[in-house]
N, C-alpha and C positions, 0 to 999 in steps of 0.2 A: 826266640833264641835264648833269652834268660832262663826260661823254663827248661828248655832242652839241656842247657849247660848245668843247671842244678840237678837235673835227673841223671846226667852222666857222672857228675861228681858223687852223687849218692851211690851209684852202682860201683864206681871205682873203689869206694871206701868200704863196700860190703864184703864181709869175710868170705873167703873162698872155701865153702863147705860143701858137703855132699847134698845139702838141701837146696840145690840150684833151682828147683821147680818154683820155690817161693820167689826167687829173683825174677824168673820169667813172668810169673803172674803179676808181680808188681809193675814190671816194665810194661806189660800189656795194659794194665789198668791206667797208668799214667799217660800212655800214648792215646788211649781212647778219651781220656779226660781232655787232653790238649785238642784232639780233633773235634770234640763236642764244643769246646770253647770257640774254636775258629768257625765252626758251622753257625753257632748262635750269632757271632759278630757279623758274619756275612749276611745272614737274614735281616739283622737289624739295619745294616747299611743299605741293603736293597730296599728296605721299607721307606727310608727317608733320604736316600741319595747321599750327598756329601754334607748334609746339614747337621749330622750328629758327629761330635768329635770322637776320636779314637778311645778316649777314656770313658766314654759313655756317661750315664747319669741315672740316679735313682728316681728323679721326678718324671713320671710318665707323661705329664702335661707337655713336655718337650717332644714327645713322640706323637703329638696330634697329627692326624692324617692330612698333611698339606704339602708333602714333598714334591708332588707333581706340579705345583704352582710355585716355582722358586721365589718369585718376588713376594709371596705371602708367607714363606717359610722363615723359621728362626735361623739366622746365619750362625755358623760355628763361633764366630767371634763374640756373639751375645750369650753363648751357652755357659752358665756358671760352672765353676769347678768346686767339688766338695772339699778340696784340700786347701783352698784359699782362705785367708783371714778376712773376716767381714770388714768391709770398708764403710765406716759410719757416715762419712760425709756424703751429702747428696749433690754436691757441686760447690764451687768456690763461694764461700759466704752464705751457704744455705744448708746447714747441717740437718741430718735426720734427727728428729726429736723423739720419736717413738715408733714402735711396731705394734700392729694390732691384728688379731685373728678376726677379720671383719665380717665373716658370713658363717660362723659356726663350723661344724664338722659334718662329714657325711661318709657313708660306706656303701659299697655296691658290688655287684657281680660276685656273689659268694661262691667259692669253690670249697671242696672238702678241706684243703690245707692252705688256702690263701684267699685274700679278699682285698678289694681296692679301698683305700682310705683317702679322704680328700679334705683339704682345708684351703684357706686363702690367708696369706700372711703379707700385709701391705704396710709400707713405711709411711710415716707422716713427716713432712719437712717443715722447717721453721718458717719458710715463706712459700706457701703453696701457689702463690700467684705468679712466681717467676716462670718465664717461658723457656728457660734453658732446660734441655733434656736432663732428667735425673732418673737413672735406672740402676741403682746399686743392687748387687746380689745380696739376698738375705737368706739366712740359714736357719733351719729348725731341726728338731729331732722328733721322731714319732716313737711312742712306747705303746706296747700292746700287752695286756695281762688278763688272766682269768679273774683277777681280784680287783675290786674297785679301788683299793688303796695302793695298787701296783707294787705289792710287796715282793712279787716274783714276776719277772718279765719273760713273756713268751717270744716277743720279737721287738727289736728296736733298730732304727736306722737313721742316719743323717741324710738330710735332703736340702736342696737349695732351689731358689726360684728368683725371678726378676720380672720386670715389666713386660718382657717379650712373651710371656705366657700369662699376663695380667696378674702376676703374683700368685697364681694358683699352684697348689701342691697336690700331687696325686702319686700315691705310693702303693705298691703291692706288698702287703704284709704277708709274710710266708712262714713256713715251718709251724703252722697252726694245727690244732686237732679238729677232726671232723665233728659235726653236730654239737658245737660248743659255743657258748656265749662268751664274748670277750668285751673288755673295756679298752678304750684307746684314747690317747691324747697327743697333742703336739705341743712342744715347748721350744721357746726361743729366748735368747738373751736380749735384754733391753739395751738400747744404745748407752745408757748410763752405767751398765754393769759389764764392762768389757773384760774379756779374757781371751787368751790365745788358744785358738783351736789346735794348733800344732802340738800343744802340751796336753791335749785331751784325748790321746790316742786310745785310752782304755774304752772309750765310748764310741769309737768309730762306727761299729755296726755289730750290735749284740747278736744278730742272727747267726754269725759264724760260730761264736762260742756256744750258743744254744745247740747248733747242729752238731758240733763236736761232742757236747755233753750227751746228746741223744745217741750218737754213734757208739759211745762207751756203754750206755746203760739201757738203750732202747730195745725195741723189738721190731722185726721186719714186718713189712706189709706188702703183699703182692698186688695191691690195687694200683693201677695207673690211672688216676682220676682225671688228669688234665691233658691227655694226649692230643686233644684237638684244639688246643689254645696256645698259640706261640708265646703269648706274654708270660705264661707261667714258666717258660724257660728263659725268656730274654729280658724280663723287666728289671732284673737285678744283676745285669752283666758286669757292673763295676765290682761285683763280688770277688772275682778272681784277681783283679788288679789290687784290691785292698788286701786280700790275703797274702799276696806276695810281699807287700810292704810290711804287714804284720809279721810275716815269717822272718824277715830280716831284722825286725825290731825285737821280737819276743821269742825267736827260736822256731824250730821246725815242728813244734807240737800242734800247731793249728792245722786242722784237716782241710785240704783243698778239695771241696766237692764241686767246684765249677758252678756254683749257684743253683744246682739242681735240688729240688725237693720232691719232684713228682714220682721218682722211682725209689726213694729211700726215706720213707716216712717213719722215722724212729722217734717216738715220743717219750719223754721222760715221765715215768709214773708219778713223779713228785711234782708235776705241773711246771716243768721247764725251770727248775730252780736256777736262778741267775743272780748276779750281783744286784744288791738292793740299790734302787735309784732314787731313794728319798731325797738325796742332796741335789738332784737335778733341778727341782723347782726353786731351790735357793740360788744356784748358779745361773740357771736359765729361767729368769723370773717372769717371763710372759707365757702364760699357760692357756691353751684353748679349753673350751668346754670338754668335759669327758664324754666321749661317745660310747654307744653300746652297739654291738653287732653280733651276728651269728654266722657260723660257717655251715656249709651244706654237709649232708651225710655222704659217706662213701657210696660208690655205685653198688657195692655188695651188701650194704647195711640194710637190715630189715627196718622199715618205717611203718608205723601204724597210722599216723595222721600228720598232715601238713596243712597250714593255713596261709593264704596270701591275701593281702588287701589290694584291690584292683582299682586304679584311678586313671583319669584322663581329663584333659580339657579344663585347664585352670587359668581363666582370664582374670588377671589381677583387678582390672577396672570394673568387673561385673560383680564384685562382692568379696567378702572375707573368706579365707581358706579354712573354714571350720572343719571341712572333711579331713584335712591334714592333721589338725589338732586332735580330732577324735580318733583318728588312726593311731596317733602316737600313744594314746591312752591304752591301746591294745598291744603294747610292745611285748607283754609276756604271753600273749595268745597267738600273735601273728609271727610267721617265720621270715617274711620279706614283703616288700611293697612292689607290685608290678605296675609300672607307669607306662601307659600305652600311647603316649604322645600328646602334643599340644601342651607341653610343659610351660612354654612361654607363648606370647602372641606378638606378632610383629607390628601391629597397628599403631597409629599415633595416639597421643593422649585424647581421651574422649571418644574412643572408637565406637561407642555404642551408637553414635549418630554420624560417624565419619563416612565420607563418601568412598573411602578405600575399603570399607567393609561391605561385601556384597549382600549381607543380610543385616542391615542396620536395625537395631532395636529402638524404635521410636518411643517406646514406653520406658526407656532406661531411667531408673531412679537416680537422682542426683545424690542420694544419701552416701553411696560408696565413694563417689568422687569427693564429696564434702569431707569425708573422713580421711582423705589423703590417699585413696586408692587410685593413683595416677601413674600412667606410664612414664618412665624416664628412659631415654630422652623423649620429649613430647612429640617427636616426629616419627614417621615410619622408619624402621631400622634398616640400614643398607650397608654401612661400613663395618669393619671388624670391631672398631670401637663401639659402634652402636649396639651390635649384638652382645658384646661383653657387658656394656652398661645395662642392657635390658635384663640379662641374667642376674647381675648384681641387684637390680631393682626388685626382681622376684625373690631372690634368695635373702633379701633383707626382711622378708616376712617371717615373723617369729614362729607362726604355726608351721610353716614349711620347714624352717630350720629345725624345729623340734622333731618333726617326723624323720628328717634325715639323721638327726643325732642318735635316735634310739633304734632305728631299723635299717637294714640294708635295702637299697633300691635296685631293681632290675628294670632297665628302661630301654625304650626305643623312641625314635622321633616320629612325628607325623608331619603335617605340612607347615604348621605355624612356627615351628623352629626355624624355618627358612622363609616361606611365604605361602599365603593361602592357595590351596589347590595346586600344590607343587607337583611337577612331573619331571621327567629326566632332563628336558631341554627348556624348561620355563615354569611359569606359575601364573594363575589367574591374576594375582596381585603383584606381578612384576611387569612394569610398563617400560615403554621406550623412554629413554632419558635416565633410567636408573642403573645404567651400566650393563655389561655382559652378565647374563644369568650364571654362567660358569664361575665367574669371580664371586658373585654374591653368594651362591650356595656353598662355595669353598670357605668363605668367611664364616658362614653360619655353622658349617660342620666343624670348623676349627674351634669356634667358641664353645660349641656343644661339648667337644671332647675335653676342652680345658675346664669347663665348669661342672661337668657331670661325673659321678663316680663310676665310670664305665671303662673297661679295658678295650684297647684296640685289638681287633680280632685277627686280621690277615695282613701280613707284611706285603702281599702283592695286590691288595685291593684297599686303597686308602679311604674308601667310603663304606666299606662293608660294616654293617651293624647287626646283621642276622647271625645268631649264635644259639647255643643250647646249654642247658644246665641239667645235670643228672642228680636227682634227689633220691638216693638209695634205690631200693627195689620198688618204690611206690610210683614214681613218675619221672618223666623227662619234660622239662619246660623248654619249648622251642620258640624263640623270639624271631619273628620274620620282619621283613621290610617291604612294604607295598608302596613306598613313596618315592624314593630316590634311586632305586635300582632298576634302571632301564624302563621305567614306566612310560607308556604312551600318553599323549594328551587326552584329557577328558572330552567326551562328546557333549554338545549342548543341545538339549531337547527343546529348548524354548526358541521362539523366533524362527523356526524352520518350517517351511511349507513341504511337509513330507508325511507319508502315511506311516502307520505303525510298522508295517512290513519293511518299508524302506529304511526306517530308523533302526530296526532290529538287525537288518543286514549289516549295518555298520557296527552295532554292538557285538555281533557274532563274527567279526572279522578274524582271520586266522591269527594264531599266536605270534607268528613272525611279523605280523603287521600291527597288531594292537595287543600288547601284553601288559600285565600289571607289575611284572618283575622279570628279571633276567632268567634265561633258561638254566644258567648255572645255579641260581637260588632254587628254582623249581626242582631241579634234580637233587639238590642238597636236602630239601624238605623230604622228598621220598626216601632218601638214604637215612635221614634221621628217624623217620617212622620205622623203617626196616630194622635199623640197628637197635632201636628202643624195644621193638617186639622180640628181636632175637635175644637180647640180654635179659628179657623177662620182666621189664618194667610194666606195672599194671596199667598206668594211664599215660597218655600223651597230651599235654596241655600246650596249646598254641597261643602265644601272645601276638595279637593281630590288631593293626591300627583301625581298619575300616570294616564296615558291616559286610559279612558274608551272606547273610540271609537277604532274600528279596522282601521289600516292604511295599505291597500294592496298596495304594492310597485311593479310597473312593473320592470322586470329585464331588464336593458338597454343593448344595443348591446355590445357584448364582455364580459358581466357580470363582470364589474370591481370590484364590491363589493364582489365577491366570494360567491354569494348566491347559495346554493345547488339547482340546477334546478329541481331535482326530487321531491321537496317538494310540489310544486303546479304549474303546467303548466304555467310558465311565470309570475306568480304573487306570492308575498311572503310577509309574515309579520314576520320579524325576532324578533321583540321586545317582547321577552317572559318575560321581567321584568314588562310589563304592564298588565292590566286586561286581555288582549288577551291570555296571558299565563296561566290564571286561569279561563277557560271558564265557569265552573259551578259557581264560585264565581260571575262572571259578571251576569250570568243568575239570580242568587239569589238576587243580588242587584236590578236588574230591576223588578223582581217579587215582591220585598218588596214594590215598589211603588204601584203596583196593589193591593197588600194585604192591604196596609194602606188605600187606597181609599175605599175598600170594608168595612174594619173595621169601618171607620169613616162615612159610609153610604153616600158617595159622588159619583160624576160622574167622569169618567176618565179625563174629561176636567178640573176638579178641581185640578189635581195633581200639575201642575205648579212647576216642579222640574228643577232646573238649576245647572249644575255641573261646577265648576271652577277648572282648573287643571294646574299643573306645570310639571316639570321634563323633558319634551320632547325636549325643546330648539327650538321649533318653534310654530308659531301662527296658530290656526285652530279654526273654528266654525263648529260644526257638530250636526246633529240630531241622537239620539241613538235608534237603533232598537234591537230587541231581536236576539241573536245569537243561531244557532243550526247547525247540521251537515246534509249534503245531503247524497244521497245514496252511494256516493264515499268516504264519511268520511270527506269531506272538509267543512269548515265553511261557512255558508251563513247567511245573515242578512235579516230579514223579519218582517212583521207585521206593526202595527201602531207605530209611534215614541213614546217612553216612556218619554224622556226628552231631554233637550239641553245640550251641553257641549261647554264651552269656554276654550280653551287651550292657555296659555300665553307663550310669548317668555322668554328667559333667560335674566337676568340682564346683565351678561357678558359671561357666560359659553358658550363654543363652540356650535355655532348654527349647525343645521342639514347640512346646506350648507358647513360650515367650516369643518365638519366631512367628507363630501362626496368628497370635492375637491381634497385632496391629493390622494385619492384612484382612482379617475377618471383620473386625469392627470398623475398619476404615476411619481411623481417627488417631489422635495423639494422646488421648486421656484414657487411662485404664478403666475398663468397665467395672461395675460392682462385682463382688465375688460370686454371687449366684449366676451371673452371666458367664463369668470365667469358667465356673464348674460345669455349666451346661455345654460350653464349647469343648471343654476337655472330654466330657463324656461322649459327645458326638464323634470326635475323632478317634477316641480309644475304642469305642464299640465298632466303628467302621473298620479299624485296623484288624481287630479280632475276627470280624466277619469275612474279610477278604483275604486273610492270611491264616489258613487252618493250621499251619505248623507253628504258629505263634502261641505259646502257652500263657504268657503274661507280658504286660506292657504298662509302662508309666511314662507319659510324655511331659510331665510337669516338674518332677522333683530333681534336686541336686543332691550329690552325696558320693557314695562309693559302694562296692560290695566286697564281702569276704568270701573267698573260694576255699571251702574246706574239702580236703581230699582224703579218703580212706580207701582201703582195698575194695570195699563193697560199693561205694558210690561217691559222687561229687555233689556238693551243695553250694549254691550261690545265695548268700543272705544279703539282701539289699537294704542298706541303711540310708535313710533320707534325712536331710537337715530340717529340723523343725524349729521355727522361730516364733515363740509365743507372742512376741511384740509385734512382728510383722503380719502374722497370720490374720487374714480377714481385713487387712488395712492396706498393705503394700503389695504390689503385684510381683516384685522381684523376690521370689519365695526363698526365705531362709538364709540368704547370703548377705544381708546388709546389717545384721547384728553380729558383732564379733564373738559373742558368747552363746550363740544358738546351740541347741542340743540336737540329738538325733533320736529317731525311732526306727524300729524294724518295719520295713514296708512289706516285703514278702520274701519267701525262701523257695527256691526251685532246686530240684535234684534230678540227677541222672544215675541210674543203676548201672553197674558194671555189666557188660555184655549186651546192652540194649541200644547204644549209639543214638540216644534220643533223650530229650527232656521228658521225664516221666510225669512230673506233677509240679505245680506251684501252689503254695499255701500261704495265706495271710494270717498274721497272728490274731487271736481272739482278744479283742480289747474290751474291757469292762464298760458297760453302759454308764455314762456319767450320771451321777446322782442329780436329781432335779434341784434346781436352785431354790432354797427355802424362801417362802414368802416372808417379807418383813412383818414384824408384829404390827397390829393396828395402832395408829397414833391417836392419842387423845384429841378430841375436838376442842379447839380453843375458841371460846366464845368471843364474839366481837364486842369489845368494851363499849362500843358506841351503840 
């Protein structure tokens, strides 16, 4: 009503001239702006019910998807207001003594004109042992600049947090330039440096002034880069409310753009020249580390090359996060980090030998535990507090912090973010007595959205994590969810008295009985493939949690793994947690590539789909063929390759060889390295023999791979952690020395138009020079 009144007053004062068309157009513009604002507010309210106040909020952590479980949601009365003055006291007789950015900074989900920024700002109280609840609102400001000294500000905004989101802060930095490196930092005032926020109106939100400046000096852009992501419209809805306040305080010169930036990208040629904020660090004297991040290119932008570091499976107790440290050193080479899940593990302290771990590593070295690599809390995580504490436990790692500080992350969860082998209605590691699964997984999802730099995708689906990113004309990155989106329970091949045909009949159950994802997501994937082909993107990269390829394992002599030999004459694929356990879902995924090619009126050679995969804890490069059943009911792979799959090693989690060794040698002491090498060679050669589409495999090493994409081909370069101290002496390869280095293991590539892994090559290493013989020592005569 206030807005309508101001609009009416404006037009009543407008001079009655012959140029009434201008009045009509302005009236229409303001009406559409009001309608757009109401539409955004309704979508936001629909997303989280009545738990978001009408004034809304900049901190996206308060929009974590938990509105459907009201008793787990943040009540409106706990939602801080950006206009309130900070209350320094933490309770009667227990003042707040300091504020700290406790876990560094992070960025994620890069778009051409906006990106998610994250930090955690937590108070410290004089008496931390008091049981009385202390949950003050704390406030910070975020600044973004193209310059490391922040002499010009591209975006700034005020944000608040409190204990109800674990003091996490998540902001969508907007009005940015595509394909641009930015620096960012959060600043807050210390409790000892008090000042009144109400007298600091000039710094309420620099984004509005930036956008006004762009509208005067900028240029139009007809790209609409973020039309499929509601947060790009709604994450700054306080925008309009604050502009009305500023209009009353400073006059009508402030442009009311309704918080939109996706249809009006007008960038200042002079790098968003803005008021200098050098005095902020004096007045707001708690400063976070300075982060670095990169925005994505526009859809229409020509891109010659992109590089992504691909990681998964980082169990803190299994060793040091050397891979994260080494990735951070590639910040000027890599555009983003793709994390494919198992970012944390839910197991209790000492899970290398814990009964809750279905694959205990009985050779687990105590070196990492002795160095302080211990899970906190020391029990399996079940409550919301447990999940938050475990994220804090992992994010305290300095190598992980550094990777987050210098590169944007694009993430999906897998099972261990909730519980091992999770599915829609439960998990292998969720037992009776641990409460309802629905409540546990809701807590896990809420903590994930609080602690990870990820945007919420769909206001009507509070657990949707599948989403896509357009990187110019070079590629679309399509992140899918095979874990919590209507996944059926895994089959268990062990302990069943059944033939291979009987077992495969269950594996090939119809999609409506046993699927790995919802039909909604499956249709979305086909649509994404189609739209990507129609818009002319060269490649489609799929971020996928679990293995798409079949891995047929030869049963070794003596069958030390206890594989039921009746399942398939000497060859077995036990891993029913992968796509192999959901055969019709796998067929549907590959068919969606064919359908998209047909819908887009393209040729099969135009498909150019590459899948990057985590979860399996070994490195592999494969061409994917269609699966079907032969006359005996067994799975066969046939036809032309549909796409390539690059599967990455774990950061630290137990490698395939580390899993196999205790079972093969039947003991608790690691065998000598020659025996380890012989066992590795036996399984590696067996895999290559029984899997002709497998171009390369390594079942031992930890690390990551870098995916390099050009219009001509994709390359996956596998970097393995090399520890000169541990090599040849300690079985837990390369992850118990915090200063371990890396070496290139092999590189595989796929040519455009071939839909298959073409070749894998290993680097030629120089033959080490022979150790020189020591000079002969003089013979000492025996004096006796």
